[in-house]
C-alpha positions as CSV (number, residue, x, y, z in Angstrom):
1,X,-5.4,37.2,-30.6
2,X,-3.5,34.2,-29.2
3,X,-4.6,32.9,-25.9
4,X,-2.8,33.6,-22.6
5,X,-3.0,31.8,-19.2
6,X,-1.6,32.9,-15.9
7,X,0.7,35.7,-17.0
8,X,-1.2,38.3,-14.8
9,X,0.0,36.4,-11.8
10,X,3.7,36.2,-12.9
11,X,6.2,37.6,-10.4
12,X,7.2,41.2,-11.1
13,X,10.5,40.4,-12.7
14,X,12.2,41.4,-15.9
15,X,11.9,37.9,-17.3
16,X,9.2,35.3,-17.3
17,X,9.3,31.7,-18.3
18,X,6.5,30.9,-20.8
19,X,5.3,28.1,-23.0
20,X,4.6,29.2,-26.6
21,X,2.3,27.2,-28.9
22,X,2.8,28.1,-32.5
23,X,0.9,27.5,-35.7
24,X,3.8,27.5,-38.1
25,X,7.5,27.7,-38.4
26,X,7.1,31.5,-38.5
27,X,5.6,31.4,-35.0
28,X,8.3,29.2,-33.8
29,X,11.0,31.5,-35.2
30,X,9.3,34.5,-33.6
31,X,9.3,32.8,-30.2
32,X,13.0,31.7,-30.5
33,X,14.0,35.2,-31.6
34,X,12.4,36.7,-28.5
35,X,14.0,34.2,-26.2
36,X,16.8,35.0,-23.8
37,X,17.0,31.2,-23.0
38,X,15.4,28.2,-24.6
39,X,14.3,25.9,-21.7
40,X,12.7,23.1,-23.8
41,X,12.1,22.5,-27.5
42,X,9.5,19.8,-27.8
43,X,10.1,17.0,-30.3
44,X,6.5,16.2,-31.3
45,X,4.2,19.0,-30.3
46,X,4.3,22.5,-31.7
47,X,5.5,24.3,-28.7
48,X,8.6,25.7,-27.0
49,X,9.4,26.8,-23.4
50,X,11.5,29.9,-23.3
51,X,12.5,32.8,-20.9
52,X,11.7,36.2,-22.4
53,X,11.5,39.8,-21.2
54,X,8.0,40.5,-19.9
55,X,7.7,43.4,-22.4
56,X,8.0,40.8,-25.2
57,X,4.9,38.9,-24.1
58,X,2.4,41.1,-25.8
59,X,4.1,41.0,-29.1
60,X,4.0,37.2,-29.1
61,X,0.3,37.2,-28.0
62,X,-0.6,39.3,-31.0
63,X,1.4,37.3,-33.5
64,X,-1.0,35.5,-35.8
65,X,1.4,32.6,-36.1
66,X,1.3,32.0,-32.3
67,X,-1.6,29.9,-30.8
68,X,-1.0,30.7,-27.2
69,X,1.4,32.2,-24.6
70,X,1.1,30.8,-21.1
71,X,3.2,31.1,-17.9
72,X,5.1,27.9,-17.3
73,X,3.4,27.1,-14.0
74,X,3.9,24.1,-11.7
75,X,1.9,21.0,-10.8
76,X,2.3,19.0,-7.6
77,X,1.8,15.4,-6.5
78,X,-1.7,14.8,-5.3
79,X,-1.9,14.7,-1.5
80,X,-1.3,11.4,0.3
81,X,-4.5,9.8,1.7
82,X,-4.6,8.4,5.2
83,X,-7.1,5.5,4.8
84,X,-9.6,5.2,7.6
85,X,-8.2,1.9,8.8
86,X,-4.7,3.2,9.2
87,X,-6.1,6.2,11.1
88,X,-8.4,4.1,13.3
89,X,-5.7,1.8,14.6
90,X,-3.5,4.9,15.3
91,X,-0.7,3.8,13.1
92,X,0.1,7.5,12.3
93,X,0.9,8.0,16.0
94,X,3.5,5.3,15.7
95,X,4.9,7.0,12.5
96,X,5.2,10.4,14.2
97,X,7.2,8.8,17.0
98,X,9.6,7.1,14.6
99,X,8.1,3.6,14.6
100,X,7.9,2.8,10.9
101,X,9.0,-0.8,10.8
102,X,12.5,-0.1,9.6
103,X,14.5,-3.4,9.7
104,X,11.5,-5.7,9.7
105,X,10.8,-8.2,6.9
106,X,7.1,-8.7,6.0
107,X,6.2,-11.4,3.6
108,X,2.9,-11.2,1.7
109,X,1.8,-14.7,0.8
110,X,-0.7,-14.0,-1.8
111,X,-1.1,-13.3,-5.6
112,X,2.2,-11.3,-5.7
113,X,3.1,-7.6,-5.4
114,X,3.2,-5.1,-8.3
115,X,6.9,-4.8,-8.8
116,X,6.9,-1.1,-9.9
117,X,4.1,0.5,-7.9
118,X,5.3,3.9,-6.7
119,X,3.8,3.4,-3.2
120,X,5.6,0.0,-2.8
121,X,8.6,-0.1,-5.0
122,X,11.0,1.5,-2.4
123,X,10.1,-1.1,0.2
124,X,10.3,-4.2,-2.0
125,X,12.9,-6.7,-1.2
126,X,13.2,-10.2,-2.8
127,X,10.4,-12.5,-3.8
128,X,9.6,-16.0,-5.0
129,X,6.9,-17.5,-7.0
130,X,5.4,-21.0,-6.3
131,X,2.7,-20.5,-9.0
132,X,3.1,-18.9,-12.4
133,X,2.5,-15.2,-13.1
134,X,0.6,-14.8,-16.4
135,X,0.1,-11.9,-18.7
136,X,2.1,-9.0,-20.0
137,X,2.2,-7.2,-16.7
138,X,4.6,-9.7,-15.1
139,X,7.8,-7.8,-14.6
140,X,9.0,-10.5,-12.2
141,X,8.0,-14.1,-11.6
142,X,6.4,-13.0,-8.3
143,X,4.5,-10.0,-9.8
144,X,0.8,-9.6,-9.2
145,X,-1.6,-10.7,-12.0
146,X,-4.7,-10.4,-9.8
147,X,-4.7,-7.2,-7.6
148,X,-5.2,-8.9,-4.2
149,X,-1.7,-9.2,-3.1
150,X,-0.7,-5.7,-4.0
151,X,-3.8,-4.4,-2.1
152,X,-2.7,-6.3,1.0
153,X,0.9,-5.1,0.6
154,X,-0.1,-1.5,0.6
155,X,-2.1,-1.9,3.8
156,X,0.8,-3.5,5.6
157,X,3.6,-1.2,4.3
158,X,2.9,1.5,1.7
159,X,5.6,4.1,1.7
160,X,5.1,7.5,3.4
161,X,6.0,9.5,0.2
162,X,3.4,12.3,0.1
163,X,1.4,10.5,-2.6
164,X,-1.2,7.7,-2.8
165,X,-1.6,6.1,0.6
166,X,0.4,5.2,3.7
167,X,0.6,1.8,5.4
168,X,0.6,0.6,9.0
169,X,4.3,0.2,8.6
170,X,6.0,2.5,6.1
171,X,9.7,1.4,6.1
172,X,9.6,-2.4,6.5
173,X,10.9,-4.5,3.7
174,X,8.1,-6.2,1.8
175,X,8.7,-9.6,0.2
176,X,6.3,-11.1,-2.4
177,X,5.7,-14.8,-1.9
178,X,3.4,-15.7,-4.8
179,X,1.3,-18.7,-3.8
180,X,-1.9,-17.7,-5.5
181,X,-2.4,-17.5,-9.2
182,X,-4.2,-15.1,-11.5
183,X,-7.5,-16.5,-10.4
184,X,-6.6,-16.1,-6.7
185,X,-6.1,-19.8,-6.2
186,X,-3.3,-21.9,-4.9
187,X,-2.9,-25.5,-3.7
188,X,-2.2,-26.5,-0.1
189,X,1.2,-27.5,-1.3
190,X,1.9,-24.2,-3.0
191,X,1.0,-22.3,0.2
192,X,2.9,-24.7,2.5
193,X,6.0,-24.2,0.3
194,X,5.6,-20.5,0.6
195,X,5.4,-20.6,4.4
196,X,8.4,-22.9,4.5
197,X,10.3,-20.5,2.3
198,X,9.5,-17.5,4.6
199,X,10.9,-19.4,7.5
200,X,14.0,-20.4,5.6
201,X,14.7,-16.7,4.7
202,X,14.5,-15.8,8.4
203,X,11.8,-13.1,7.7
204,X,9.8,-11.7,10.6
205,X,6.2,-11.8,9.5
206,X,4.1,-14.0,7.1
207,X,0.8,-12.4,6.2
208,X,-1.8,-14.8,4.7
209,X,-5.0,-13.2,3.4
210,X,-6.2,-16.6,2.1
211,X,-8.0,-19.6,3.4
212,X,-10.2,-22.6,2.9
213,X,-12.9,-24.3,4.9
214,X,-10.8,-27.4,5.5
215,X,-7.2,-27.8,6.6
216,X,-4.1,-29.5,5.4
217,X,-1.6,-31.4,7.4
218,X,1.2,-30.3,5.2
219,X,0.3,-26.6,5.6
220,X,0.0,-27.1,9.4
221,X,3.5,-28.7,9.4
222,X,4.8,-25.7,7.5
223,X,3.2,-23.2,9.9
224,X,4.6,-25.0,12.9
225,X,8.1,-25.0,11.3
226,X,7.8,-21.2,10.6
227,X,6.7,-20.4,14.1
228,X,9.4,-22.5,15.6
229,X,11.9,-20.5,13.5
230,X,10.7,-17.2,14.7
231,X,8.1,-16.2,12.1
232,X,4.9,-14.3,13.2
233,X,2.1,-15.8,11.2
234,X,-1.2,-14.0,10.7
235,X,-4.2,-15.0,8.6
236,X,-7.6,-13.8,7.6
237,X,-10.4,-15.5,9.6
238,X,-12.6,-15.8,6.4
239,X,-15.5,-14.2,4.7
240,X,-18.3,-16.7,5.5
241,X,-20.3,-14.5,7.8
242,X,-22.7,-14.0,9.2
243,X,-21.9,-17.3,10.8
244,X,-20.5,-18.8,14.0
245,X,-17.6,-21.1,14.5
246,X,-16.6,-20.8,10.9
247,X,-13.0,-19.6,10.9
248,X,-11.1,-20.9,7.9
249,X,-7.7,-22.4,7.6
250,X,-4.8,-21.6,8.1
251,X,-6.3,-18.9,10.5
252,X,-7.8,-21.7,12.6
253,X,-4.4,-23.2,13.4
254,X,-3.1,-22.3,16.8
255,X,0.2,-21.4,15.3
256,X,-1.5,-18.6,13.4
257,X,-3.1,-15.4,14.6
258,X,-6.6,-15.2,13.2
259,X,-8.0,-11.8,12.3
260,X,-11.7,-10.9,12.0
261,X,-13.0,-7.7,10.2
262,X,-14.6,-4.6,11.7
263,X,-16.2,-1.6,9.9
264,X,-15.7,2.1,10.4
265,X,-18.4,2.2,13.0
266,X,-16.6,-0.4,15.2
267,X,-19.1,-3.0,14.3
268,X,-18.4,-6.5,13.0
269,X,-18.2,-6.6,9.2
270,X,-21.2,-8.5,7.9
271,X,-19.0,-10.9,6.0
272,X,-16.6,-11.7,8.7
273,X,-16.2,-15.2,10.0
274,X,-16.2,-15.7,13.7
275,X,-15.3,-18.3,16.2
276,X,-13.2,-19.2,19.2
277,X,-10.0,-19.1,17.1
278,X,-10.3,-15.3,16.4
279,X,-7.6,-13.5,18.4
280,X,-8.0,-9.9,17.2
281,X,-10.1,-7.6,14.9
282,X,-8.9,-5.0,12.5
283,X,-10.3,-2.8,9.8
284,X,-11.6,-4.7,6.8
285,X,-14.6,-2.9,5.3
286,X,-14.1,-0.5,2.4
287,X,-10.3,-0.3,2.6
288,X,-8.5,1.9,0.1
289,X,-5.1,0.6,-0.9
290,X,-2.7,-0.1,-3.8
291,X,-3.4,-2.3,-6.8
292,X,-1.3,-2.7,-9.9
293,X,-1.3,0.6,-11.7
294,X,-3.2,2.5,-9.1
295,X,-5.5,2.3,-6.1
296,X,-8.9,0.7,-5.3
297,X,-11.2,-0.1,-2.4
298,X,-11.8,-3.7,-1.3
299,X,-13.5,-5.3,1.6
300,X,-12.7,-8.6,3.4
301,X,-10.9,-10.2,6.3
302,X,-8.1,-10.2,3.7
303,X,-7.9,-6.5,4.3
304,X,-7.9,-6.8,8.1
305,X,-5.1,-9.3,8.1
306,X,-2.3,-7.0,6.7
307,X,-3.2,-4.3,9.3
308,X,-2.0,-6.8,11.9
309,X,1.0,-7.9,9.8
310,X,2.2,-4.3,9.6
311,X,1.8,-3.8,13.3
312,X,3.7,-7.0,14.1
313,X,6.5,-5.8,11.8
314,X,6.8,-2.6,13.8
315,X,7.0,-4.6,17.1
316,X,9.6,-7.0,15.7
317,X,11.6,-4.1,14.2
318,X,12.0,-3.0,17.9
319,X,13.3,-6.4,18.9
320,X,10.1,-8.4,19.9
321,X,10.1,-12.1,19.1
322,X,7.1,-13.6,17.2
323,X,5.5,-14.8,20.4
324,X,6.1,-11.5,22.2
325,X,4.6,-9.6,19.3
326,X,1.5,-11.8,19.3
327,X,1.0,-11.4,23.1
328,X,1.6,-7.6,22.9
329,X,-1.0,-7.2,20.1
330,X,-3.6,-9.1,22.1
331,X,-2.8,-7.4,25.4
332,X,-3.0,-3.9,24.0
333,X,-6.2,-4.5,21.9
334,X,-9.1,-2.1,22.4
335,X,-12.5,-3.3,23.6
336,X,-15.0,-2.1,21.1
337,X,-17.9,-4.1,22.5
338,X,-17.8,-7.1,20.3
339,X,-17.9,-10.6,21.7
340,X,-14.8,-12.7,22.1
341,X,-15.8,-14.9,19.2
342,X,-16.1,-11.8,17.0
343,X,-13.0,-9.9,18.0
344,X,-10.9,-12.1,20.3
345,X,-8.9,-9.8,22.6
346,X,-10.3,-6.7,20.9
347,X,-9.6,-4.3,18.1
348,X,-6.0,-3.7,16.9
349,X,-4.4,-0.6,18.5
350,X,-1.0,0.0,17.0
351,X,-0.1,3.0,19.1
352,X,-0.9,1.2,22.4
353,X,1.0,-1.9,21.3
354,X,4.1,0.3,20.9
355,X,3.6,2.0,24.2
356,X,2.0,5.3,22.9
357,X,-1.2,7.1,23.7
358,X,-3.2,8.2,20.7
359,X,-2.5,11.8,21.7
360,X,1.3,11.3,21.2
361,X,1.4,12.7,17.7
């Protein structure tokens, strides 16, 4: 007897939509002869989807030329995940109150952004490459051939679309400024050119999950130019921990907001750099986000940085200047018991920065 799946749960109606798998042309002909409507006739597999009277089902089930008869059920997108970091900074409170970053421009200065990721594509604006994208996955010159930039982009601004993940902002425009190559490396000049470009475009936020132990006068000049032209610059403090007074560059520049990393127990991440330059802490340990072709979990101050970038985007979407956004993020930060060298003003609180209480869902 041919197999059957799900027909017992079919609605009590005169007709039912079924998939018929057949062994031979005779089985196919039998299915089509019983059909009131042909919904789909597959090109390459031995199956058809048809609507038939329920009373015709048993005849097809018993036909030796039919492999199976199954109800044409439905599948659904897997539920969207709220990463712990997005939840911990109360970004979902902002979303439920309509603060999603609409109108803000967030530039990710990194390895690029996956140009066709379903959780990012709707938010992607323009981009520019200052290093070459290499490999067959490069749909655009600024595509991500590494993973890092796409992961950061998802944290800052993944779309709220009932699949995958959701970002701190969900409706800001993301711009890929590819300053790091396939190996995750870029020259001081590459990065300075990227920062200058962000300023020239008039974008709101420049997120830099990159760094080095020494600085560059050219990059410092570019950062100063960007801030003078209204860009909010934020950078990862570095992953040199445990250590003290070890914040890397460009995070160590006064023009840039330096972000350290905390874990899901509100402790300092073991790898996080610390120092007097740190202005705020954000989630950075075991962060689930987008990568080209899917999702993965990474750790680093690189992951903490775009949490702050997404929050700044929301503030600037509401009319804050770059300096106002920076002050607001610090003034609204939550004290989680870390020292000033470890967390600066405290832990990022997106809801509080936007004037909400965490209960305002």
